[in-house]
C-alpha positions as CSV (number, residue, x, y, z in Angstrom):
1,M,19.7,-15.8,11.3
2,L,18.0,-16.5,8.0
3,N,15.4,-14.0,8.9
4,D,18.1,-11.2,9.5
5,E,17.1,-8.2,7.3
6,T,20.6,-8.1,5.6
7,V,20.2,-12.0,4.8
8,V,16.6,-11.6,3.5
9,E,17.9,-8.7,1.2
10,L,20.7,-10.9,-0.1
11,K,18.8,-14.0,-0.6
12,P,17.4,-13.2,-4.1
13,L,20.8,-12.0,-5.2
14,I,22.4,-15.2,-4.1
15,R,19.7,-17.3,-5.8
16,K,20.2,-15.4,-9.0
17,I,23.9,-16.3,-8.9
18,V,23.6,-19.9,-7.8
19,T,20.6,-21.1,-9.7
20,L,22.7,-21.9,-12.8
21,Y,25.1,-24.0,-10.6
22,F,22.2,-25.7,-8.7
23,N,20.4,-26.6,-12.0
24,S,23.6,-28.0,-13.5
25,Y,23.7,-30.6,-10.5
26,T,20.1,-31.5,-10.2
27,E,17.4,-33.3,-11.9
28,N,13.7,-32.2,-11.5
29,T,14.9,-29.2,-9.4
30,I,15.8,-31.2,-6.4
31,M,19.2,-31.9,-4.7
32,E,19.9,-35.1,-2.9
33,Y,22.4,-35.4,-0.2
34,D,25.1,-37.0,-2.3
35,T,24.6,-34.4,-5.1
36,F,24.9,-31.5,-2.4
37,L,28.1,-33.0,-1.2
38,R,29.6,-33.3,-4.6
39,F,28.7,-29.7,-5.1
40,C,30.4,-28.8,-1.9
41,R,33.5,-30.6,-3.0
42,D,33.5,-29.1,-6.6
43,F,33.1,-25.5,-5.1
44,G,35.7,-25.9,-2.3
45,I,33.2,-25.8,0.5
46,F,34.1,-29.3,1.7
47,P,36.5,-29.7,3.3
48,E,38.1,-26.3,3.1
49,L,35.2,-24.3,4.6
50,C,32.8,-26.7,6.2
51,N,33.4,-30.3,7.5
52,K,31.2,-33.2,6.5
53,T,29.3,-33.2,9.7
54,M,28.1,-29.6,9.4
55,L,27.1,-30.2,5.8
56,H,25.2,-33.3,6.8
57,T,23.5,-31.6,9.6
58,L,22.6,-28.5,7.6
59,F,21.3,-30.5,4.7
60,Y,19.0,-32.8,6.7
61,A,17.9,-30.0,9.0
62,L,16.6,-28.0,6.0
63,A,15.3,-31.1,4.1
64,Y,13.3,-32.0,7.3
65,A,11.9,-28.5,7.8
66,N,10.9,-28.5,4.2
67,S,9.2,-31.9,4.2
68,S,7.4,-30.9,7.5
69,V,5.7,-27.8,5.8
70,V,4.5,-28.9,2.2
71,S,3.9,-25.9,0.0
72,G,1.4,-25.9,-2.9
73,R,4.2,-26.3,-5.4
74,D,5.7,-29.3,-3.7
75,R,2.2,-30.9,-3.6
76,E,2.1,-30.4,-7.4
77,L,5.5,-32.3,-7.9
78,A,4.8,-34.9,-5.3
79,N,1.4,-35.8,-6.7
80,P,1.3,-36.1,-10.5
81,S,-2.5,-36.1,-10.4
82,Y,-2.6,-32.5,-8.9
83,P,-4.7,-30.6,-11.5
84,T,-2.8,-27.3,-11.8
85,R,0.5,-28.2,-13.5
86,K,2.1,-31.4,-14.9
87,P,5.6,-31.9,-13.3
88,K,8.7,-33.1,-15.1
89,P,8.7,-36.8,-15.3
90,M,10.9,-38.6,-12.7
91,P,13.7,-40.6,-14.1
92,S,13.3,-43.6,-11.7
93,E,11.5,-45.1,-8.9
94,A,14.5,-44.3,-6.6
95,K,14.2,-40.6,-7.4
96,K,10.4,-40.8,-6.6
97,K,11.2,-42.5,-3.2
98,V,13.7,-39.6,-2.5
99,F,11.3,-37.0,-3.5
100,N,8.4,-38.4,-1.4
101,S,10.8,-38.9,1.6
102,G,11.6,-35.2,1.7
103,E,15.3,-35.7,1.8
104,Y,16.2,-33.2,-0.8
105,L,16.9,-29.4,-1.1
106,N,15.0,-27.2,-3.6
107,V,16.7,-24.1,-4.9
108,S,15.5,-21.9,-2.0
109,L,16.8,-24.4,0.6
110,F,20.0,-24.6,-1.3
111,V,20.5,-21.0,-0.9
112,D,19.7,-21.1,2.6
113,S,22.4,-23.9,3.1
114,L,25.0,-21.7,1.5
115,I,24.3,-18.9,3.7
116,L,24.3,-21.1,6.9
117,C,27.7,-22.6,5.7
118,A,29.0,-19.1,5.2
119,V,27.9,-18.0,8.6
120,R,29.1,-21.1,10.5
121,S,32.4,-21.6,8.7
122,K,35.4,-21.1,10.8
123,A,37.3,-19.7,7.9
124,F,35.3,-16.3,8.2
125,E,35.2,-16.1,11.9
126,K,37.4,-13.0,11.9
127,E,34.7,-11.2,9.9
128,T,32.2,-9.8,12.5
129,T,29.1,-9.0,10.2
130,L,26.8,-11.4,8.6
131,L,27.0,-9.6,5.3
132,G,30.8,-9.8,5.3
133,K,30.8,-13.6,6.1
134,I,28.4,-14.2,3.3
135,L,30.1,-12.1,0.7
136,Y,33.6,-13.6,1.5
137,F,32.0,-17.2,1.1
138,M,30.4,-16.4,-2.1
139,E,33.6,-14.8,-3.4
140,K,35.6,-17.8,-2.4
141,I,33.3,-20.4,-3.9
142,L,32.8,-18.6,-7.2
143,Q,36.5,-18.6,-7.7
144,T,36.9,-22.3,-7.5
145,Q,37.2,-24.9,-10.3
146,G,33.5,-25.8,-9.8
147,T,32.7,-22.5,-11.5
148,A,34.7,-23.6,-14.7
149,K,33.2,-27.0,-14.5
150,V,29.7,-25.7,-14.6
151,K,30.3,-23.3,-17.4
152,K,32.0,-26.0,-19.4
153,M,28.9,-28.4,-18.9
154,V,26.5,-25.7,-20.2
155,G,28.8,-24.7,-23.0
156,K,29.8,-21.2,-21.7
157,T,33.4,-20.5,-22.1
158,R,33.5,-16.9,-21.1
């Protein structure tokens, strides 16, 4: 499903739209489960569009898949002595443990989680196409108070 041609073409657009929101909720470009759930509440995904069980399953399935295949960028962040680039400092030992455990989403996995929520949500089951489900989902979450909350946090009033 995530490799469907339509979805592959939409991913960069969705990423461009949600990166500001993702960054507003995260530290060091990683999103933990509690933060993911808070985002889902603020943007009306939970409980209106997806239940907690679905969100939990999606989060940990994506986080586990990511931790199984460590990319060069993740190696850089996980190992501060990696020679190519210095990562942002972690705020606490607890954050290091979460990062090293792999129980987080980066922005790409976050986009995947939103797409999977859109496709699996019963709210859009009348829509028969992947494109329709994803577009309705994005429209719905971008009309919530979460959008206003983030704009206020980053100082944008329009």
